[in-house]
N, C-alpha and C positions, 0 to 999 in steps of 0.2 A: 221609227226615224222620218225626221222632218226632210222630205226630198226637195229637190231645186224643182223651179217653175213646173206645177204639174203640166202635161202634155194631154191635149184633148184628142189627138191622132196618135198611137203608138207607132212607131216606124218599122219598117219589115224589114230593113238589112242592119246590118251592125256597122257599116259605114254609114252616118248619117247625112241626110241633105245639108247643101250648105246654106240655103236658103227656108226662109218662112220660119213658123211657130213651130213645127214638128222638131222633137227632141228626142235624144234617145232616153230611154228606160234606166231607170238608176244600176239594174245589172250591165245592161250596154254602155254606159260609162265606163263601167269598171274593166268590162272586155274590152274596151276600146282603150284605156289607159295602159293596161298590162299588156296588151301588141305594140304599141307605141313604144312603151318603156324598154321592152324586149327587143326589139328591131333596132331601135338607137343603141343599146348596149352591146349588141352584138355586132355592130356595125364596125369594120377594121378601122376606121379612123378617129372614132368617138374618144377612144381612150388618150391616144397621143394629142389630139386637138383639144380636151378640155385641159390636158396638163399645159400646154404651150400657152392657153387664153390664160389661166391661173396665174402662169409666169409671165403676163403682161408681155407676150412675144409678138412684136409688131412685124416680124419679119416672116412670120408663119402663113403657109397658105389653109385658109378655112374653107375649105370646101363644103365640109358638113356642118359646122356651126354657122356658119354665117349665109351659106345657101343663095349663091348670086348675088351677093351684098344687099341683103334684104334683113339680117339680124343685127347686125353692126351699124355702128353709125355711117352715114352716107360719104363717100370719098371725097366729096366738096366740104366736107366738114373736118376733115382731118387736119390738124395743125392750127385749126381756129378755135375761138372762144366761144362761149354761148352769147349769142346778139345782145350787146348792149352793156355787157357786163365784162370785169376783168377777170374771168375764172380762167382753171387750167384747161389749156387747150386738147381738144378732143384727139385720140389715138387711133390708130388704125384698127386696134383689136380692141378699140371701146365699142361700149353699147349706151344707149342714152339713159339706161339706168345704173350701170357701174360706176363705183366712186362718186355717186350720187352728190354728194353734200360740196365735192369740187368743181360741179359744171353748174350748178343751179343755186339761184337765190336761196336764201334761209326762208324764206316765208312760204316756199313750196313744202317745207319738212312740218309736217303738222304734229311728230312725235318721232323721237328716240329712243332707243333700246339699246343694250349692248351689243345686240345681234342685228338690227334692222331699223327702218324708217319706214314712218306712215306719211304718204305723199299725197298731195291733192292732184286730181287728173286735171291737166292744162286746158283738157279739150270740155266745152259746154257736154252736158249729159241730155240735152232738149234737140230733137231731131229737127222740130221747129225752125231752129237755128242754122240748120244745112239745107235750105228748099233744095238746091241743085245736086245733092249730094246721090250716087247710084245706089240701088239696095244692094249692088254685091261687095262695097265696100264703105260701110257705114264709119262718118268718123266722131259721132256722137258715143257719149260712154253707155254702158248698159242699164242704167238706173240713176234714181235721185240721188247726188251727191256721191258718183259714182268715185271710189276710193282705191287708193295701193298701198301694199304694203311689200316693202323689198328688203331682200338680206344685204349686210354691208358687204359681207364677202363675195368672192366670184363664183356663184351658184348658176350654172346655165339656165336650167329647167328642172321642172317635176321629175324628167327622166335621169336627170344628172344623179349619182350615186351619192353624192353628197347630201341633195336635198332629201334621199330617205334611210341615209347613214343614221346608226344612233334610236331607231323606233323613229323614224321621221323628224327628229329634233328640229332642224329647220323650217319644215311645215307647220310643225306643231307651235313653235315661237311665233310664228308669223301671226297665227290666229289668236294666241295668248296676248302677244303684244294689243293689238286691236281691240281685244275684249278688254283689257285691262284701262286702255285708253279709253273706250267708249262707257265706262264706270264714271265717269265725271262729267257733268254738264258742260263745264266751259269748254272740253274739248269737243264737245257735240256741238258746240256753238262755232266754235271754230272751223268746224268740217263743212258746216252750213255757211261760212263765210266764205271760206277757199271756193266752193260750188257757186256761191253766189256771184264771187270776182269772174269764174271762167265764164259765165254768162254775160257778165257785163264784157268783158274782152272780145267775146262773140259778136254781140251787139255792135261794138264799134266797128268790127272786122263787116259787117253786114252793111252797115250804114257806109263805110268808107269806099266799099270792094265791089258789095252784093251786086249783082246784075237786077235785080228789082227793085219797082218804084219806091221812093221813100215811104210813101203813104203805108205800102202791103209791110213793108221791113217795123216801122211803127208799129202798126197793128199786131202782128206776130209777137212782137218784144213785150207788148205790153200783156198778150195772155201768159207769155213765158214768163214774168215777173210776179202776176198776180197767182199763178198755179204755184210757184215756187214759196211765194207767203201762207198760202193756203196748206200748204203740205207740211210747214214746219213744225206746226205745234204735235201734229201726230209723228212725224221723224222721231223728233226729240225724246218720244217716249217708247221708242223702240228698243226690244232688246236684242242685244248681241246675239248671243247663240240661238234665238229662236227666230229673229226677222231677216238675216243677212244671209245671203249668198258669199260664200269664202272659195272661189274657184279658180283655176289654172286653164291658159291656154297651152296643151301638152304639145311637145313638137311632134310633127313639124307643123303644126299648127300656129306656131308661136310667131308674133311678130318683131319681137324684141329678145334678142339672145341674152337675157340675164331675168333670173328667176323673178316673179311678181304675182303676188294674188290679188286678184280682184274682188272687191268688196263693195257691195249694193243691195239695197231692199229687194226682197223677192215678191214683196205685194203688188199685186196689179195696179193700184193708184200711182206706186212709185214708178213703173215702169211703163205707163201709158204713150210717154214720148220719148222714150228711148229702144235704142236697136234693141232688137231680138234676133238679129241676122248672126250672131255668134255664138246664140244659147247652144248651139249641137255642138260646140267644141269649147266651151266652159267646163269642165270637169270637176265637180265637187270635191273639197278637200276630203271630207270623209269617204269618198269612194275612192282615193288614192290610198288614204290609211287602211281601208278594210282590206284592200289588194296585199298591201305590203305586210299585213298581220296575217291573210291568209296563207300567203308565199312562203312566210318565215315560220308559219307552225308547220305547214308541210315539208319543211327540211328535216333532214335528222339532226341530232346535236353537233355531229362532227361536221355535215354539210355547213350548217347556218355557223359555226365558229371560223372555218374556213372562209364563208363570205364577208363576214365580220373583218377578218385580216385584210382579204381584198380591198375592200371598198375604203379599208383604213389606209393601204398602200395609194390608191388611186384620189384619195382625197386630196394629197397633195396639201398637206395638214391644216384641214378647216380648222380646229378650235384654235390651232396658234395664231391663224389670219386672225380671226373673232376677239383673241387676246390682245392684238396688237392694233385693233382698230380703234 
């Protein structure tokens, strides 16, 4: 089994450090996910808040899901549209990924399936374009051409029962969508084009707003773009199942309250100038699938059937939502 970014120093605790290149072992990723999932689902506010959120209830008090206003759209954006475009205004119970096509320009959507979108990351993946960013909160992506895959339906996070229902259909579909997308060369080139656009947008921001001298900004950006071109030929030859990380930031380590899968190459050359600050919390998809399979196998047939019924009731009609999407 291909593990994520191999660690040169194994961690000593199940709760991994927040900084540096030390990441959990594969088993620790699994243990952490299982605990986070169980903690979330046993919380008394989880089920009613998920139900209200899926019903677009903007009057509900989301103490758990929104975590102090950090997982939904910022309060200052409620009632406003995406800057520069006449799109649907943001709602109080909205997130930056929910109802994505209603809030963003179509150019950001690289691919659409019946159940999900593949979207380009609006942030640059290159740390050199963020000279003053602090280590604790890096804004750049986690790897070259960092891309996201998000479900159309309102699925909150990997700990949401909807995410793991029906043998993890939602999670499996996100990966399958990307792999199908990657199978065509024109899609790989589109992914590169979106990443290149993000680099240009960040360069413009540095030139007009950056605190550094123009000479420094120009020199750094020259290296950024030359490295981008250097890696392109190799990137185009990567294999989806072997060369990419498919990872999730599991609650309460998520920054956005809508499920999204992070996709980026795991090879060192493609991560040289990208943040590794969040590696500790980027749980591999396969670790989640393994946990769910192990836990399902450990149940008796009767309890497994009961859990399936319970998940169906709590899902608030996931299949119906997808059919109408």
